[in-house]
N, C-alpha and C positions, 0 to 999 in steps of 0.2 A: 505493500500499501504505499501511495507516494506520500511525503510530507506534506502537510497543511498550514505549517504554522507561519508566522509573519518573518515577511523576508525582506523587510524593511531595513537599510541598513540604521545603525546605531547611531544617534545624533550624540552631540556635546549640548549640554544645557550650560550658557554660563553664568556664572556666581549672581546672583541679585547684589541690587548694589544696595540696598537698603534692608535695612535689618528686618527681619520677618514675625517682630513683633507687632508690626503694623497691621496684620492679618487680622480677621475678626475671630476669636478666640471659638474652638471647637469642641466640644464633652464625647464622650463613647456614651450610646444609649442603646438600647435596646426597642426599637419600635414597634406598637402591636398594630397590625392591618386587620381592620373590618371588612373584609370584601364584599357583605350584604350592605352596608352603607356607605362604602367607600373611602371611609376615613383611616386618619394613621395615628394613634395614641404615642405621645413621647413625654415620658418622662428623665426629668434633670434635675442638677441643682436646684435649679429659679422653680421647680414647679413641674404640674403636667400639664400639657395644652394636647388637645385636639384638632385635625386639619382634617380638612379635604381634599381630595385628589382626584383627578378626573382618570387615571388609571390605576388604580391601587393593585391589580393585578400586576403589573410592571415593578412595584416595588416588593412585592411578597417573594415574586421570581427571582429578584434581585437578591434578596436577603437568604430564598436557601442556596444560591451558590455564592457569599459573602465566604472571603479566606480572611478578613480583618474585621477588626471592632466597626461596627457600623458609628458614624459621626455626626453630631447636630449643632448645626451654626445655628444660633438665634435670631441673632442681629441680620442675617439675610435670608433666613426661614429655609435653610438648605438643608437635605439631609443627603450625606456620603456614602456609599456603600461599595467598597472593594469588592469585586467580582474574579472567580478564577477566567482564565483566559490561556489562549494557546499560545505559547511560546513568548509570555509574558510572566516573568516570576514573580513580580511584586502585585501581578494582577489588574486588573482596569476598572478606573473609579465613574463610577454612576452617580450622579446627581440630579436630585428630584427635589425641587424648586416648590413650595407651597404658597397660594395667595398670599399677597400682602392684608388684604381684607379681614385676618385675624382666625383665631380658632374656630373650628366648626362647630 
């Protein structure tokens, strides 16, 4: 069977000129996805919040394939799930952004 991995050449990423502390802080969470209602419940140090998402099944599928802890950025309302990927040792990050309209 032929190899079906990523054949793109590796690129070098230049070091950032600003410190990484300028990025919004993220925390490790275990989200709960309700496929029937289309909601995602996230519990973090700042409390519990519930958000609606148009495609909750995509989030559930990503969580099944997760290879690293799931990260939550409250400032941007972004859930980052690192999933397994062929040819990518670190996995691939999938980001799910929730509407700024507030919790569900």
